[in-house]
C-alpha positions in Angstrom: 226.4 176.7 203.4 229.1 179.6 202.2 229.1 177.5 198.7 225.4 177.5 198.2 225.3 181.3 198.9 228.3 182.1 196.5 226.5 179.6 193.8 223.4 181.9 194.3 225.0 185.2 194.4 227.3 184.2 191.0 223.7 183.4 189.6 222.4 186.7 190.2 225.3 188.7 189.2 225.5 186.9 185.6 221.8 187.5 185.2 222.3 191.3 185.9 225.5 191.4 183.8 223.3 189.3 180.9 220.1 191.9 181.6 222.7 195.0 181.4 224.1 194.1 178.2 221.6 191.8 176.2 218.4 193.0 177.4 216.9 196.1 177.4 216.3 199.0 174.8 220.0 200.0 173.9 221.3 196.5 174.3 222.8 193.9 172.1 219.6 192.4 170.8 218.4 195.9 170.1 221.3 196.4 168.2 221.9 193.3 166.4 218.2 193.8 165.0 218.7 197.7 163.8 221.2 196.7 162.1 219.8 193.9 160.2 216.9 196.2 159.5 219.6 198.6 158.0 220.7 196.0 155.8 217.6 194.8 155.0 216.4 198.5 153.9 219.5 198.5 151.9 219.6 195.5 150.2 215.6 196.5 149.0 217.0 200.0 147.9 219.7 197.6 145.0 218.2 198.6 141.3 219.6 195.8 139.4 
């Protein structure tokens, strides 16, 4: 029983850490998307 409880708690901790670091409005996913948009804008502004 202790092993099941420990496994469930570990999964919950992993989900919370993922949500805090990757998801959310200021997570890595939003930062990567913003950086991609910036790079795209720079590439579009290059005049050959």
